[in-house]
C-alpha positions as CSV (number, residue, x, y, z in Angstrom):
1,M,-47.4,90.5,210.0
2,Q,-46.2,94.0,210.6
3,N,-42.5,93.4,210.8
4,A,-39.7,90.9,211.2
5,R,-39.6,91.2,215.0
6,E,-43.4,90.6,215.3
7,L,-43.1,87.5,213.0
8,H,-40.1,86.2,214.9
9,S,-41.9,86.6,218.2
10,V,-45.0,84.7,217.0
11,V,-43.0,81.9,215.4
12,T,-40.8,81.4,218.4
13,R,-43.8,81.4,220.7
14,N,-45.2,78.5,218.7
15,M,-42.1,76.4,218.6
16,P,-41.4,73.5,220.9
17,R,-39.5,74.3,224.2
18,G,-35.8,74.9,223.6
19,A,-36.0,75.3,219.8
20,A,-36.6,79.0,219.7
21,E,-33.0,79.9,220.6
22,H,-31.8,78.1,217.4
23,L,-34.0,80.1,215.1
24,L,-31.8,82.7,213.3
25,F,-34.1,84.1,210.7
26,C,-37.7,83.9,209.6
27,R,-39.6,85.5,206.8
28,L,-43.1,85.2,205.5
29,V,-43.7,85.8,201.8
30,D,-46.8,84.8,199.9
31,D,-47.9,82.5,202.7
32,R,-44.6,80.7,202.6
33,L,-42.7,80.7,205.9
34,R,-38.9,80.5,205.6
35,L,-37.1,79.4,208.7
36,T,-33.3,79.4,209.1
37,L,-31.8,77.5,212.0
38,D,-28.3,77.2,213.3
39,H,-28.0,73.4,213.0
40,A,-29.4,70.7,210.7
41,A,-30.4,68.6,213.7
42,W,-32.9,71.2,214.7
43,V,-34.4,71.3,211.2
44,A,-35.0,67.5,211.5
45,K,-36.6,67.9,215.0
46,L,-38.8,70.8,214.0
47,R,-40.1,69.2,210.8
48,F,-41.9,66.7,212.9
49,N,-43.8,69.5,214.5
50,E,-44.5,71.5,211.3
51,R,-48.2,70.8,211.1
52,A,-48.8,71.7,214.8
53,M,-46.7,74.9,214.3
54,V,-48.7,75.9,211.2
55,R,-52.0,75.4,213.1
56,A,-50.8,77.4,216.1
57,L,-49.6,80.2,213.8
58,A,-53.0,80.2,212.1
59,R,-54.6,80.7,215.6
60,D,-52.3,83.7,216.0
61,G,-53.4,85.1,212.7
62,V,-50.4,84.1,210.5
63,R,-51.5,82.3,207.4
64,V,-48.9,79.7,206.3
65,K,-49.4,77.4,203.3
66,Q,-45.8,76.1,203.1
67,V,-42.7,76.0,205.3
68,S,-39.2,75.9,204.0
69,W,-36.4,74.9,206.3
70,H,-32.8,76.1,206.0
71,V,-29.5,75.8,207.8
72,A,-27.3,78.8,208.1
73,P,-23.7,78.4,206.9
74,K,-21.2,77.9,209.8
75,E,-19.3,81.0,208.9
76,V,-22.4,83.2,209.4
77,T,-22.4,84.8,212.8
78,R,-25.5,84.5,214.8
79,Q,-27.5,87.7,214.7
80,R,-30.7,87.7,216.6
81,I,-33.7,89.4,215.1
82,S,-35.2,90.0,218.5
83,D,-32.8,92.7,219.6
84,P,-30.9,94.2,216.6
85,G,-31.2,97.7,218.1
86,D,-29.0,96.8,221.1
87,R,-26.0,96.2,218.9
88,A,-26.5,99.1,216.5
89,R,-24.0,101.9,216.7
90,P,-25.5,105.2,217.8
91,P,-25.7,107.8,215.1
92,G,-22.8,110.2,214.8
93,A,-23.2,113.9,215.6
94,A,-22.3,114.9,212.0
95,A,-25.0,112.6,210.6
96,V,-27.7,114.0,213.0
97,A,-26.6,117.5,212.2
98,R,-26.8,116.9,208.4
99,L,-30.2,115.3,208.7
100,E,-31.5,118.2,210.8
101,A,-30.2,120.7,208.3
102,L,-31.8,118.8,205.5
103,A,-35.1,118.6,207.4
104,A,-34.9,122.4,208.1
105,G,-35.0,123.0,204.3
106,F,-38.6,121.8,204.2
107,E,-41.6,123.9,205.3
108,A,-42.3,123.0,209.0
109,D,-46.1,123.3,208.7
110,D,-46.7,122.0,205.2
111,A,-49.1,119.1,205.6
112,S,-48.7,118.2,201.9
113,D,-45.0,117.5,202.4
114,P,-44.6,113.9,203.8
115,L,-40.9,113.9,203.0
116,G,-40.3,116.9,205.2
117,R,-42.3,115.4,208.1
118,S,-40.5,112.1,207.8
119,L,-37.1,113.8,207.8
120,R,-38.0,115.9,210.9
121,K,-39.2,112.8,212.6
122,L,-36.1,110.8,211.7
123,A,-33.8,113.6,212.9
124,G,-35.6,113.6,216.2
125,V,-35.4,109.9,216.7
126,L,-31.7,109.8,215.8
127,A,-31.0,112.7,218.1
128,A,-32.8,110.9,221.0
129,K,-30.8,107.7,220.3
130,R,-27.6,109.6,220.3
131,Q,-28.5,111.2,223.7
132,A,-29.5,107.9,225.1
133,A,-26.2,106.3,224.0
134,K,-24.3,109.2,225.7
135,K,-26.0,108.4,229.0
136,R,-24.9,104.7,229.0
């Protein structure tokens, strides 16, 4: 899997109807899928479908040897993986300016300088996010 969003999407697509909204977190490490749900009752319900889910995930290219089920503590607020960018604060003007100044210190056309390229790219992305946030 490329990233958490992609894994979350594949896992929720292969869950029984109504269960996906209770999935708070999922991670795949060494073919072990860790699923965190908002309530113990959903863990019990989904365990019955574990084999079918693992087979469906395999058809989607996700190799899972083991599934571990977890329940989030009640005091943990529900944070969805599917849309974390929607709740993120836009970058401040000072942060964007500092990053642009830092990026400017690197040679613009130096192909052997991946850090400089990355800084310029990040500065551009943050500036665009800041502009988009201003328009809302």
